[in-house]
C-alpha positions in Angstrom: -10.7 -3.4 16.6 -11.3 -6.3 14.3 -7.8 -7.9 13.7 -6.5 -10.6 16.0 -3.0 -10.4 17.6 -2.8 -14.2 17.9 -1.0 -14.9 14.5 1.8 -12.5 15.5 1.9 -13.7 19.1 2.8 -17.2 17.8 6.0 -15.9 16.4 8.9 -15.6 18.8 10.8 -12.3 18.9 14.0 -13.8 17.5 12.2 -15.9 14.9 12.3 -14.4 11.4 8.9 -14.0 9.7 10.2 -15.3 6.4 7.3 -14.8 4.1 6.7 -11.2 5.2 10.4 -10.4 5.0 10.7 -11.8 1.5 7.6 -10.1 0.3 8.5 -6.7 1.8 12.0 -6.9 0.4 10.6 -7.6 -3.1 8.2 -4.6 -2.7 10.9 -2.4 -1.5 13.0 -3.3 -4.5 10.1 -2.5 -6.8 9.5 0.9 -5.1 13.2 1.6 -5.3 13.1 1.0 -9.1 10.2 3.3 -9.4 12.1 6.0 -7.4 15.1 5.5 -9.7 12.9 5.9 -12.8 11.2 9.0 -11.1 7.8 7.5 -11.7 6.7 7.9 -8.1 6.8 10.8 -5.6 8.6 8.8 -3.0 12.2 9.6 -2.2 12.8 6.8 0.3 12.1 3.2 -0.6 11.4 2.1 3.0 8.9 4.9 3.6 7.2 4.3 0.2 7.0 0.6 0.7 5.6 0.9 4.2 3.0 3.4 3.1 2.0 1.2 0.2 1.9 -1.9 2.4 -0.2 -0.1 5.0 -2.7 1.1 2.4 -3.1 -2.3 0.9 -3.3 -4.0 4.2 -5.8 -1.6 5.5 -8.2 -1.6 2.6 -7.9 -5.4 2.2 -8.6 -6.0 5.9 -11.6 -3.8 5.8 -12.9 -5.5 2.7 -12.2 -9.1 3.9 -13.9 -8.4 7.3 -17.0 -7.0 5.5 -16.4 -3.5 7.0 -17.0 -1.9 3.6 -20.2 -3.7 2.8 -22.2 -0.5 2.8 -19.7 1.1 0.4 -19.2 -1.7 -2.0 -22.6 -2.3 -3.5 -21.4 -2.3 -7.1 -19.0 -4.6 -8.9 -18.4 -1.9 -11.5 -15.1 -0.3 -10.9 -16.1 3.3 -11.8 -18.9 3.3 -9.1 -17.2 1.1 -6.4 -15.6 3.3 -3.7 -12.8 0.8 -3.1 -11.7 1.1 -6.7 -12.0 4.9 -6.5 -9.9 4.9 -3.3 -7.3 2.7 -5.0 -7.2 4.8 -8.1 -6.9 8.0 -6.0 -4.0 6.6 -4.0 -2.1 5.5 -7.2 -2.7 8.9 -8.7 -1.3 10.6 -5.6 2.0 8.7 -5.8 2.5 8.4 -9.5 4.4 10.9 -11.6 3.4 10.7 -15.3 6.1 10.4 -17.9 7.5 13.8 -18.9 6.1 15.5 -15.8 7.9 16.2 -12.7 5.9 16.6 -9.5 7.5 18.0 -6.4 7.4 15.4 -3.6 7.8 18.2 -1.0 4.0 18.6 -1.0 3.5 15.0 0.1 6.4 14.8 2.6 7.2 11.3 1.4 
């Protein structure tokens, strides 16, 4: 709807997209560490990383393209829906120390 294909069309199929690959690999390693520490509900670092990347990309794109202007009237975190959505997402994937949450409920 509001994102352009042109940046990705400029990259050839066989040409690596270096910055993305490096960043995604880093994020996947961090998610894998969180899985090993049992601090997130994810079981698979690829699925967890892609879901996390998608969430951040989506909310950031909406914000940068002013698609959230009606929702983001306040700079105060507790009353700004973007912060509330972020906090809700983090709470949905986080497992507090000493607590074990079954990931089967989330199919992650």
